[in-house]
PAZAPA-4460 file (N, C-alpha, C; in steps of 0.05 Angstrom, whole numbers, plus 32768, in hexadecimal, padded with zeros to 4 digits):
% residues 276
    n_x    n_y    n_z   ca_x   ca_y   ca_z    c_x    c_y    c_z   seq   type   mol
   8011   7FE8   8000   8000   8000   8000   8012   8019   8000     1      M     A
   800B   802C   7FEE   8019   8046   7FED   8006   805B   7FF4     2      K     A
   800F   806D   8005   7FFD   8080   8011   8003   809D   800A     3      L     A
   7FEF   80AC   8000   7FF2   80C8   7FFA   7FDB   80D7   8008     4      S     A
   7FD9   80F1   8003   7FC4   8101   8010   7FBF   811A   8000     5      C     A
   7FA5   8120   7FFD   7F9C   8139   7FF2   7F94   814C   8009     6      L     A
   7FA2   8162   800D   7F9E   8172   8025   7F87   8187   8023     7      P     A
   7F6F   817D   8021   7F58   818F   801D   7F57   81A3   8035     8      V     A
   7F5D   819A   804D   7F5C   81AB   8065   7F6F   81C3   8063     9      S     A
   7F83   81C0   8052   7F97   81D6   804F   7F93   81E7   8038    10      L     A
   7F7D   81E1   8029   7F79   81F0   8010   7F78   820F   8014    11      Y     A
   7F68   8218   8027   7F65   8235   802B   7F80   8241   8031    12      D     A
   7F8F   8235   8042   7FAA   8240   804A   7FBC   8241   8031    13      D     A
   7FBC   822D   8021   7FCF   822C   800B   7FC4   823F   7FF4    14      I     A
   7FAB   8240   7FEF   7FA0   8252   7FDB   7FA6   826F   7FE3    15      F     A
   7FA5   8275   7FFC   7FA8   8291   8005   7FC5   8299   8009    16      S     A
   7FD7   8285   8008   7FF3   828C   800C   7FFC   828A   8029    17      G     A
   7FE9   8284   803B   7FF1   8281   8057   8004   826A   805C    18      K     A
   8000   8255   804B   8011   823E   804C   801B   8239   802F    19      S     A
   802F   8228   802C   803A   8223   8011   803A   8206   800A    20      T     A
   803F   8201   7FF0   8042   81E5   7FE8   8059   81D7   7FF6    21      I     A
   806E   81E6   7FF9   8086   81DA   8008   807E   81D2   8024    22      A     A
   806E   81E3   8031   8064   81DC   804C   8055   81C1   804C    23      D     A
   8044   81BF   8037   8034   81A5   8035   8047   818D   8030    24      W     A
   805A   8190   8020   806C   817A   801A   807C   8172   8034    25      I     A
   8084   8185   8043   8093   8180   805B   8080   8173   8070    26      R     A
   8067   817B   8071   8055   816E   8083   804E   8152   807A    27      F     A
   804C   814E   8060   8048   8133   8056   805E   8120   805E    28      G     A
   8076   812A   805D   808C   8119   8065   808B   8113   8083    29      A     A
   8083   8127   8093   8081   8124   80B0   806B   810E   80B5    30      E     A
   8056   810D   80A5   8040   80F9   80A8   8049   80DD   80A0    31      L     A
   8060   80DA   8093   806A   80C1   808B   805D   80B7   8071    32      G     A
   8053   80C9   8060   8045   80C2   8048   805A   80B9   8033    33      L     A
   8051   80AB   801F   8062   80A3   8008   8062   80B8   7FF2    34      D     A
   804C   80C8   7FF2   8049   80DD   7FDE   8035   80F1   7FE8    35      A     A
   8033   8107   7FD9   801F   811C   7FDF   8010   8121   7FC4    36      V     A
   7FF7   812B   7FC8   7FE6   8134   7FB2   7FE5   8151   7FB2    37      D     A
   7FE0   815C   7F9B   7FDC   8179   7F98   7FC2   817F   7F89    38      F     A
   7FB6   8196   7F91   7FA0   81A1   7F82   7FAC   81B3   7F6B    39      S     A
   7FA0   81B2   7F54   7FA8   81C4   7F3E   7FA7   81E0   7F46    40      I     A
   7F96   81E7   7F5A   7F93   8202   7F64   7FAC   820C   7F74    41      K     A
   7FBD   81F9   7F7B   7FD6   8201   7F89   7FE9   820E   7F75    42      F     A
   7FE5   8209   7F5B   7FF7   8212   7F47   7FE8   8221   7F31    43      L     A
   7FDF   8238   7F36   7FCF   8247   7F22   7FDF   824F   7F0A    44      P     A
   7FFA   8251   7F0E   800C   8259   7EF8   8021   8243   7EF4    45      H     A
   8029   823F   7EDB   803D   822B   7ED5   805A   8237   7EDB    46      R     A
   8060   8239   7EF4   8079   8245   7EFD   808D   822E   7EFF    47      D     A
   809F   822C   7EEB   80B1   8215   7EEA   80C6   8215   7EFE    48      Y     A
   80CC   822D   7F08   80DF   8230   7F1F   80D2   8224   7F37    49      K     A
   80B8   8228   7F3B   80A9   821C   7F52   80A8   81FE   7F4F    50      L     A
   80A1   81F6   7F36   809F   81D9   7F31   80B9   81CB   7F38    51      I     A
   80D0   81D6   7F2F   80E9   81CA   7F36   80EF   81CA   7F53    52      N     A
   80E6   81DF   7F60   80EA   81E0   7F7D   80D9   81CA   7F8C    53      T     A
   80C0   81C6   7F82   80B0   81B1   7F8D   80BD   8196   7F8A    54      I     A
   80C7   8191   7F73   80D4   8177   7F6D   80EC   8173   7F7F    55      R     A
   80FB   8189   7F83   8113   8187   7F95   810B   8181   7FB1    56      T     A
   80F6   818F   7FBB   80ED   818A   7FD7   80E1   816E   7FDA    57      I     A
   80D3   8164   7FC6   80C9   8149   7FC7   80DF   8135   7FC9    58      L     A
   80F4   8138   7FB8   810A   8126   7FB9   8119   8126   7FD3    59      A     A
   811C   813F   7FDE   812B   8142   7FF7   811C   8134   800E    60      K     A
   8101   8135   800C   80F0   812A   8022   80EA   810C   801D    61      R     A
   80F3   8101   8006   80EE   80E6   8000   80D2   80DF   7FF8    62      G     A
   80C4   80F3   7FEB   80A8   80F0   7FE5   80A5   80F1   7FC6    63      L     A
   808F   80E6   7FBD   8086   80E8   7FA1   806F   80FC   7F9F    64      E     A
   8069   8105   7F87   8050   8112   7F81   803E   80FC   7F76    65      A     A
   8028   80F7   7F84   8016   80E2   7F7A   8002   80EC   7F65    66      C     A
   7FF0   80FE   7F6E   7FDA   8106   7F5C   7FD6   8124   7F5D    67      M     A
   7FCE   812F   7F45   7FC7   814A   7F42   7FA8   814B   7F40    68      L     A
   7F9A   8158   7F52   7F7D   8159   7F51   7F73   8170   7F40    69      A     A
   7F66   816B   7F2A   7F5C   817F   7F18   7F3D   817F   7F19    70      C     A
   7F32   8193   7F0D   7F15   8199   7F0F   7F0A   819D   7EF3    71      Y     A
   7F10   818D   7EE0   7F07   8191   7EC4   7EE9   8191   7EC3    72      C     A
   7EDE   81A3   7EB4   7EC1   81A8   7EB1   7EB8   81A4   7E94    73      D     A
   7EB6   818B   7E8C   7EB1   8184   7E70   7E93   8186   7E6A    74      F     A
   7E83   818D   7E7E   7E66   8190   7E79   7E5D   81AD   7E77    75      T     A
   7E70   81BF   7E76   7E69   81DC   7E73   7E58   81E0   7E59    76      H     A
   7E43   81EF   7E5B   7E31   81F2   7E42   7E3F   8201   7E2C    77      P     A
   7E54   8210   7E31   7E61   821F   7E1C   7E77   820F   7E10    78      D     A
   7E74   8209   7DF6   7E88   81F9   7DE8   7EA5   8204   7DEA    79      S     A
   7EA6   821F   7DE8   7EC2   822B   7DEB   7ECE   8226   7E06    80      A     A
   7EBD   8226   7E1A   7EC7   8220   7E35   7ECF   8203   7E38    81      Q     A
   7EC0   81F1   7E2C   7EC8   81D5   7E2C   7EE3   81D1   7E1E    82      R     A
   7EE7   81DF   7E08   7F00   81DD   7DFB   7F18   81E7   7E0C    83      A     A
   7F11   81FC   7E1C   7F25   8208   7E2E   7F2C   81F5   7E44    84      Q     A
   7F17   81E6   7E4E   7F1B   81D2   7E62   7F2E   81BD   7E59    85      E     A
   7F2B   81B4   7E40   7F3D   81A1   7E35   7F5A   81AB   7E33    86      L     A
   7F5C   81C3   7E29   7F76   81D0   7E27   7F84   81D1   7E43    87      T     A
   7F74   81D9   7E57   7F80   81DB   7E72   7F87   81BF   7E7D    88      E     A
   7F77   81AB   7E77   7F7E   8191   7E82   7F97   8186   7E74    89      L     A
   7F9A   818B   7E5B   7FB2   8182   7E4D   7FCA   8190   7E59    90      K     A
   7FC7   81A9   7E60   7FDD   81B8   7E6E   7FE2   81AC   7E89    91      S     A
   7FCD   81A4   7E97   7FD0   8197   7EB1   7FDE   817D   7EB0    92      D     A
   7FDA   816F   7E9A   7FE7   8155   7E96   8005   8159   7E94    93      I     A
   800E   816E   7E85   802A   8174   7E84   8035   817C   7E9F    94      V     A
   8025   818C   7EAE   802D   8194   7EC8   8031   817C   7EDB    95      L     A
   801E   8169   7ED9   8021   8151   7EEA   803B   8141   7EE3    96      A     A
   8041   8140   7ECA   805A   8133   7EC1   8072   8142   7ECC    97      K     A
   8071   815C   7ECB   8087   816D   7ED5   808A   816A   7EF3    98      D     A
   8074   8166   7F01   8076   8162   7F1E   807F   8146   7F26    99      L     A
   807F   8134   7F13   8085   8118   7F19   806D   8108   7F22   100      G     A
   8055   8112   7F1F   803C   8104   7F27   8035   80EF   7F12   101      A     A
   8027   80DA   7F1C   8020   80C4   7F09   8003   80C8   7F01   102      N     A
   7FF2   80D7   7F11   7FD6   80D7   7F0D   7FCA   80F3   7F0D   103      F     A
   7FB5   80F7   7EFD   7FA5   8110   7EFF   7F88   8107   7F06   104      I     A
   7F7D   8112   7F1B   7F61   810F   7F22   7F51   8120   7F0F   105      R     A
   7F3F   8113   7F00   7F2D   8121   7EEE   7F10   811F   7EF6   106      V     A
   7F02   8133   7EEF   7EE5   8134   7EF5   7ED5   8138   7EDB   107      T     A
   7EBC   812F   7EDB   7EAB   8132   7EC3   7EA5   8150   7EBE   108      A     A
   7E9C   815D   7ED3   7E93   8179   7ED0   7E7B   817F   7EE1   109      G     A
   7E72   8197   7EE2   7E5C   819F   7EF3   7E41   8198   7EE7   110      Q     A
   7E2D   8195   7EF7   7E12   8190   7EED   7E04   81AA   7EE7   111      N     A
   7E0E   81B7   7ED2   7E05   81D1   7ECA   7DE7   81D0   7EC3   112      H     A
   7DD7   81E4   7ECA   7DBA   81E4   7EC4   7DB6   81E2   7EA6   113      P     A
   7DA3   81D2   7E9E   7D9B   81D1   7E82   7DAA   81BD   7E72   114      G     A
   7DBE   81AF   7E7E   7DCE   819B   7E70   7DBE   8180   7E70   115      I     A
   7DBA   8175   7E58   7DAC   815C   7E58   7DBF   8145   7E5E   116      S     A
   7DB4   812F   7E65   7DC4   8117   7E6C   7DD5   810F   7E54   117      H     A
   7DCA   810C   7E3C   7DD9   8104   7E25   7DEF   8117   7E1D   118      D     A
   7DE9   8132   7E1F   7DFD   8146   7E19   7E15   8143   7E2C   119      E     A
   7E0F   8141   7E45   7E24   813F   7E59   7E36   8127   7E54   120      G     A
   7E2A   8110   7E50   7E39   80F7   7E4B   7E4B   80FC   7E33   121      I     A
   7E40   8107   7E1D   7E4F   810A   7E05   7E67   811E   7E08   122      K     A
   7E62   8134   7E16   7E77   8148   7E19   7E8E   813C   7E2C   123      W     A
   7E86   812E   7E41   7E9A   8123   7E53   7EAB   810D   7E45   124      V     A
   7E9E   80FB   7E38   7EAD   80E7   7E2B   7EBF   80F1   7E15   125      T     A
   7EB6   8105   7E06   7EC7   8112   7DF2   7EDF   8120   7DFF   126      E     A
   7EDA   812E   7E15   7EF0   813C   7E22   7F05   8129   7E2D   127      G     A
   7EFB   8114   7E39   7F0D   8100   7E46   7F1E   80F2   7E30   128      F     A
   7F11   80EB   7E1A   7F20   80DD   7E04   7F36   80EE   7DFA   129      R     A
   7F32   8107   7DF6   7F46   8119   7DEC   7F5C   811D   7E01   130      R     A
   7F55   811F   7E1A   7F69   8122   7E2E   7F7A   8109   7E32   131      A     A
   7F6D   80F2   7E2E   7F7B   80D8   7E32   7F92   80D5   7E1E   132      L     A
   7F8D   80DF   7E06   7FA3   80DF   7DF2   7FBC   80ED   7DFC   133      D     A
   7FB7   8105   7E08   7FCE   8115   7E12   7FDA   8108   7E2B   134      A     A
   7FC9   80FB   7E3C   7FD3   80EF   7E53   7FE6   80D7   7E4D   135      A     A
   7FDD   80C8   7E39   7FED   80B1   7E31   8008   80B9   7E27   136      E     A
   8008   80CF   7E17   8021   80DA   7E0C   8035   80E1   7E22   137      K     A
   802B   80EB   7E39   803D   80F4   7E4E   803F   80DF   7E65   138      H     A
   8033   80C8   7E63   8035   80B4   7E77   8026   80B9   7E90   139      G     A
   8010   80C8   7E8E   7FFF   80CF   7EA5   7FE5   80BF   7EA3   140      I     A
   7FDC   80B5   7EB9   7FC3   80A7   7EBB   7FAD   80BA   7EC5   141      T     A
   7F97   80BC   7EB6   7F7F   80CB   7EBE   7F6E   80BA   7ED1   142      L     A
   7F69   80C4   7EE8   7F59   80B6   7EFC   7F3E   80C4   7F01   143      A     A
   7F29   80BA   7EF6   7F0E   80C6   7EF7   7F00   80C0   7F12   144      Y     A
   7EF9   80D5   7F1F   7EEE   80D2   7F3B   7ED0   80D1   7F3B   145      E     A
   7EC4   80C0   7F4C   7EA9   80C1   7F53   7EA6   80D9   7F66   146      N     A
   7EA1   80F0   7F5A   7EA5   810A   7F66   7E8C   8116   7F70   147      H     A
   7E8E   812B   7F81   7E76   8139   7F8A   7E77   8157   7F80   148      T     A
   7E88   8167   7F8C   7E8A   8183   7F84   7EA6   818D   7F88   149      K     A
   7EB1   819A   7F73   7ECC   81A4   7F74   7ECC   81BE   7F85   150      G     A
   7EE3   81C4   7F91   7EE7   81DC   7FA1   7EE0   81F5   7F92   151      A     A
   7EE6   81F8   7F78   7EE0   8211   7F6B   7EC5   820F   7F5C   152      P     A
   7EB5   81FC   7F5F   7E9C   81F7   7F50   7E84   8204   7F5D   153      W     A
   7E71   820B   7F4D   7E57   8214   7F55   7E43   81FE   7F58   154      Q     A
   7E45   81E9   7F47   7E30   81D4   7F47   7E3D   81B9   7F4E   155      Y     A
   7E2C   81A6   7F54   7E36   818A   7F59   7E3F   817E   7F40   156      W     A
   7E4D   8167   7F42   7E57   8159   7F2B   7E41   814D   7F1B   157      D     A
   7E43   8151   7F00   7E30   8144   7EEE   7E2E   8126   7EF1   158      F     A
   7E45   811B   7EF7   7E45   80FD   7EF8   7E44   80F2   7F14   159      S     A
   7E3A   8103   7F27   7E37   80FA   7F43   7E25   80E3   7F46   160      Q     A
   7E0E   80E0   7F38   7DFE   80C8   7F3B   7E0F   80B0   7F30   161      P     A
   7E0D   809A   7F3F   7E1D   8083   7F37   7E17   807A   7F1B   162      T     A
   7DFE   807B   7F11   7DF9   8071   7EF7   7E06   8082   7EE1   163      E     A
   7E09   809B   7EE6   7E17   80AD   7ED2   7E34   80A8   7ED2   164      V     A
   7E3F   80A6   7EE9   7E5D   809F   7EEC   7E63   8085   7EDD   165      F     A
   7E52   8071   7EE2   7E56   8057   7ED4   7E53   8059   7EB7   166      L     A
   7E3F   8067   7EAE   7E3C   806A   7E91   7E54   8077   7E82   167      Q     A
   7E5F   808B   7E8F   7E77   8098   7E84   7E8E   8085   7E83   168      I     A
   7E92   8076   7E98   7EA7   8062   7E98   7EA2   804C   7E83   169      L     A
   7E8A   8045   7E80   7E83   8031   7E6C   7E89   803A   7E50   170      D     A
   7E82   8054   7E4B   7E88   8060   7E31   7EA5   8062   7E2B   171      E     A
   7EB6   8060   7E3F   7ED3   8063   7E3C   7EE1   8048   7E44   172      L     A
   7ED3   8032   7E43   7EDE   8019   7E4B   7EF5   800F   7E39   173      S     A
   7EF7   801B   7E21   7F0D   8014   7E0F   7F25   8026   7E12   174      D     A
   7F27   8035   7E27   7F3D   8048   7E2D   7F4A   8041   7E47   175      T     A
   7F62   804D   7E4C   7F70   8048   7E66   7F66   805A   7E7C   176      P     A
   7F4F   8067   7E7A   7F45   8077   7E90   7F42   8067   7EA9   177      L     A
   7F4F   8071   7EBE   7F4D   8063   7ED8   7F39   8070   7EE9   178      G     A
   7F35   8066   7F01   7F23   8070   7F15   7F30   8078   7F2E   179      V     A
   7F2A   8090   7F38   7F32   8099   7F53   7F19   8095   7F64   180      C     A
   7F19   807F   7F72   7F00   8078   7F81   7EFF   8085   7F9C   181      F     A
   7EEA   8094   7FA0   7EE6   80A2   7FBA   7ED4   8092   7FCC   182      D     A
   7EDE   808E   7FE4   7ED0   807B   7FF7   7EB7   8087   8004   183      T     A
   7EB2   80A1   8000   7E9B   80AE   800E   7E89   80BC   7FFB   184      A     A
   7E91   80C6   7FE4   7E80   80D7   7FD3   7E65   80CB   7FCC   185      N     A
   7E63   80B0   7FC6   7E48   80A5   7FC0   7E34   80A8   7FD7   186      P     A
   7E3D   80AB   7FEF   7E2B   80AF   8006   7E1B   80C8   8005   187      L     A
   7E25   80DD   7FF7   7E16   80F6   7FF5   7DFB   80F2   7FE9   188      V     A
   7DF8   80E0   7FD7   7DDF   80D9   7FCA   7DD3   80C0   7FD5   189      L     A
   7DDC   80B7   7FED   7DD4   809E   7FF9   7DD8   8086   7FE7   190      N     A
   7DEE   8086   7FD8   7DF4   8070   7FC6   7E07   805C   7FD4   191      E     A
   7E0A   8044   7FC7   7E18   802E   7FD2   7E35   8030   7FCB   192      D     A
   7E47   8036   7FDE   7E63   8038   7FD8   7E70   801D   7FCF   193      V     A
   7E69   8009   7FDD   7E74   7FEE   7FD7   7E69   7FE4   7FBD   194      I     A
   7E50   7FE8   7FB8   7E44   7FDF   7F9F   7E51   7FED   7F86   195      G     A
   7E57   8007   7F89   7E64   8015   7F74   7E81   800B   7F70   196      L     A
   7E8F   8007   7F86   7EAB   7FFE   7F85   7EAC   7FE3   7F77   197      L     A
   7E9A   7FD1   7F7D   7E9A   7FB7   7F70   7E99   7FB8   7F53   198      E     A
   7E8C   7FCE   7F48   7E88   7FD0   7F2B   7EA0   7FDC   7F1D   199      Q     A
   7EB1   7FEB   7F2C   7EC7   7FF9   7F20   7EE3   7FF0   7F2B   200      V     A
   7EE3   7FDE   7F3C   7EFB   7FD7   7F4B   7F14   7FD1   7F39   201      I     A
   7F0F   7FC5   7F22   7F25   7FBE   7F10   7F32   7FD6   7F03   202      D     A
   7F24   7FEE   7F05   7F2E   8007   7EF8   7F38   801A   7F0C   203      R     A
   7F38   8013   7F27   7F42   8026   7F3A   7F61   8028   7F3A   204      V     A
   7F6A   8040   7F38   7F87   8045   7F38   7F90   8055   7F50   205      V     A
   7F7D   8064   7F5D   7F82   8071   7F76   7F68   806F   7F86   206      V     A
   7F6B   806A   7F9F   7F55   8069   7FB1   7F55   8082   7FC4   207      L     A
   7F40   8092   7FC0   7F3E   80AA   7FD1   7F2F   80A2   7FEA   208      H     A
   7F3E   80A3   8001   7F33   809C   801B   7F27   80B5   8028   209      V     A
   7F0D   80B5   8028   7EFF   80CE   8030   7EE7   80C4   8042   210      F     A
   7EDD   80D7   8053   7EC9   80CF   8066   7EB4   80E6   8069   211      D     A
   7E9B   80DE   806F   7E85   80F0   8071   7E76   80EB   808C   212      M     A
   7E6C   8101   8097   7E60   80FF   80B2   7E47   80ED   80B0   213      R     A
   7E37   80F0   809C   7E1F   80E1   8099   7E17   80DF   807B   214      E     A
   7E07   80CA   8075   7DFE   80C8   8059   7DE8   80DD   8054   215      A     A
   7DE8   80E6   803B   7DD3   80F8   8032   7DDB   8116   8034   216      G     A
   7DF4   811A   803B   7DFE   8136   803C   7E1C   8136   8037   217      S     A
   7E26   814E   8030   7E45   8150   802B   7E50   815F   8043   218      F     A
   7E5A   814F   8056   7E65   815A   806F   7E7E   8149   8076   219      D     A
   7E95   8150   806B   7EAE   8140   806F   7EB6   8140   808D   220      P     A
   7EC0   8129   8095   7ECB   8126   80B1   7EE6   8117   80AE   221      V     A
   7EF3   8117   80C4   7F0D   8109   80C4   7F09   80EC   80BC   222      R     A
   7F1B   80E2   80AA   7F19   80C7   80A1   7F19   80B4   80B8   223      V     A
   7F05   80A2   80B8   7F02   808E   80CE   7EEE   8095   80E3   224      G     A
   7EE2   80AD   80E1   7ED0   80B6   80F6   7EB3   80B9   80EA   225      T     A
   7EAF   80B4   80D1   7E95   80B8   80C5   7E88   809D   80BD   226      G     A
   7E78   809E   80A8   7E68   8087   809F   7E72   8079   8087   227      V     A
   7E88   8083   807C   7E94   8075   8064   7E9D   805A   806B   228      S     A
   7E96   8044   805B   7E9D   8029   8061   7EBA   8024   805A   229      P     A
   7ECE   8032   8066   7EE9   802F   805F   7EF4   8014   8064   230      I     A
   7EEF   8007   807B   7EFA   7FEC   807F   7EF0   7FD8   806A   231      P     A
   7ED7   7FDA   8062   7ECC   7FC8   804E   7ED9   7FCE   8032   232      Q     A
   7EDD   7FE7   802C   7EEB   7FEF   8013   7F06   7FE3   8013   233      V     A
   7F16   7FE6   8028   7F31   7FDC   8029   7F31   7FBE   8026   234      F     A
   7F1F   7FB2   8033   7F1E   7F93   8032   7F19   7F8A   8015   235      Q     A
   7F06   7F98   8007   7F00   7F91   7FEB   7F18   7F96   7FD9   236      L     A
   7F26   7FAE   7FDE   7F3D   7FB4   7FCE   7F54   7F9F   7FD2   237      M     A
   7F58   7F98   7FEB   7F6E   7F85   7FF1   7F67   7F69   7FE6   238      R     A
   7F4E   7F61   7FE7   7F45   7F48   7FDB   7F48   7F48   7FBC   239      Q     A
   7F48   7F60   7FB1   7F4D   7F63   7F94   7F6A   7F68   7F8D   240      N     A
   7F7C   7F64   7FA1   7F98   7F67   7F9D   7FA1   7F83   7F96   241      S     A
   7F93   7F96   7F9F   7F9A   7FB2   7F99   7FB3   7FBA   7FA7   242      Y     A
   7FC6   7FC4   7F97   7FE1   7FCD   7FA3   7FE8   7FE9   7F9A   243      D     A
   7FD3   7FF9   7F93   7FD8   8014   7F8A   7FD6   8028   7FA0   244      G     A
   7FCF   8041   7F99   7FD1   8057   7FAC   7FB7   805A   7FBC   245      W     A
   7FBB   8060   7FD6   7FA5   806B   7FE7   7FAB   8088   7FEB   246      L     A
   7F98   8098   7FE6   7F9C   80B6   7FEA   7F86   80BF   7FFE   247      S     A
   7F8F   80C7   8015   7F7D   80D2   802A   7F74   80EE   8020   248      I     A
   7F5A   80F1   8020   7F4E   810C   801A   7F48   8118   8035   249      E     A
   7F5B   8128   8040   7F59   8133   805B   7F4A   814D   805A   250      E     A
   7F32   814D   8063   7F21   8165   8062   7F12   816B   807C   251      A     A
   7F1E   8161   8092   7F0F   8163   80AC   7F12   817F   80B9   252      S     A
   7F26   818F   80B0   7F2B   81A9   80BC   7F33   81A7   80D9   253      K     A
   7F41   8191   80E0   7F4A   818D   80FC   7F68   8192   80FF   254      Q     A
   7F74   81A0   80ED   7F90   81A7   80EF   7FA2   818F   80EB   255      G     A
   7FBA   8192   80F4   7FCF   817D   80F0   7FC7   8163   80FE   256      R     A
   7FB8   8165   8114   7FB1   814C   8122   7F9D   813D   8110   257      Q     A
   7F8C   814B   8101   7F79   813D   80EF   7F87   812C   80DB   258      G     A
   7F9C   8137   80D0   7FAC   8128   80BC   7FBA   8110   80CA   259      F     A
   7FC6   8114   80E1   7FD4   80FE   80ED   7FC1   80E8   80F5   260      K     A
   7FAA   80EE   80FF   7F97   80DA   8107   7F8C   80CB   80EE   261      A     A
   7F88   80D9   80D8   7F7F   80CC   80BF   7F93   80B9   80B4   262      A     A
   7FAD   80C1   80B5   7FC2   80AF   80AA   7FC4   8096   80BD   263      V     A
   7FC3   809B   80D6   7FC5   8083   80E9   7FAD   8070   80E4   264      Q     A
   7F95   807B   80E0   7F7D   806A   80DD   7F7F   805A   80C3   265      Y     A
   7F88   8068   80AD   7F89   8059   8093   7F9F   8043   8094   266      V     A
   7FB5   8049   809E   7FCA   8034   80A0   7FC0   801C   80B0   267      R     A
   7FB5   8021   80C7   7FAB   800B   80D8   7F94   7FFB   80CB   268      K     A
   7F82   800A   80BF   7F6A   7FFD   80B3   7F72   7FEC   809A   269      T     A
   7F85   7FF6   808C   7F8F   7FE7   8074   7F9D   7FCE   807D   270      W     A
   7FAD   7FD0   8092   7FBB   7FB8   809C   7FA7   7FA3   80A7   271      E     A
   7F91   7FAC   80B2   7F7D   7F9B   80BE   7F6B   7F8E   80A9   272      Q     A
   7F6A   7F9A   8091   7F58   7F90   807D   7F60   7F74   8075   273      A     A
   7F4D   7F62   8072   7F53   7F47   806B   7F56   7F43   804D   274      S     A
   7F69   7F32   8045   7F6C   7F2B   8029   7F5F   7F10   8023   275      T     A
   7F52   7F04   8037   7F46   7EE9   8033   7F2D   7EEC   8022   276      A     A
***
């Protein structure tokens, strides 16, 4: 098992400049992680001096860059904006390569008012196919998340309902599109986490370990203290001989202790999960 973390609890500090990417990398090393994840919003400009600095600090701390979380919006009703989303994602693919990351977390897009089911499916699959060509060229794996709502978004994810997420995956079954499986997001719509995982398990390349206070709402809590069936997810993954990345989505807003407790819980729970 290889462990990374997406530091959602630190987003505001990093976005505002109160904290830095270097601070996050140093903290990740302190947590004993194997890698750290980044939001694309950490790097609004392609500053190659900064990118080189990040790689130097990662190497010094013995860490990798695991995944770059992006917020592509392929369901935007304006075709020009959809084209821009593809251009930006292709640029993000190059950025991921420059950072040394293996994965980019991709999203379908927002559930914009007035978008029909068929239109949305068509736009998303077209966008992903074109991005996948660029990702393959640069050796980056696109990991499509069963997502809820991006930090900069106004609306919920178009593919948030399980049936839409699965339809898009099915439309792209002939491609190397992977899955970033989130252990809590289906609960927002009272959907079955394990049932969904069983249908996509062979395509999971990163497991987002996330937790929610209760089903039917979006209220993140520290991993291991909510209703997400994390032990059952881990057991299923281990029975399927999964040896890829676990990425803790730490969004509890409990400071450094929240991160430390989440890492401890995930390590212990993974070790306890049965492979029988």
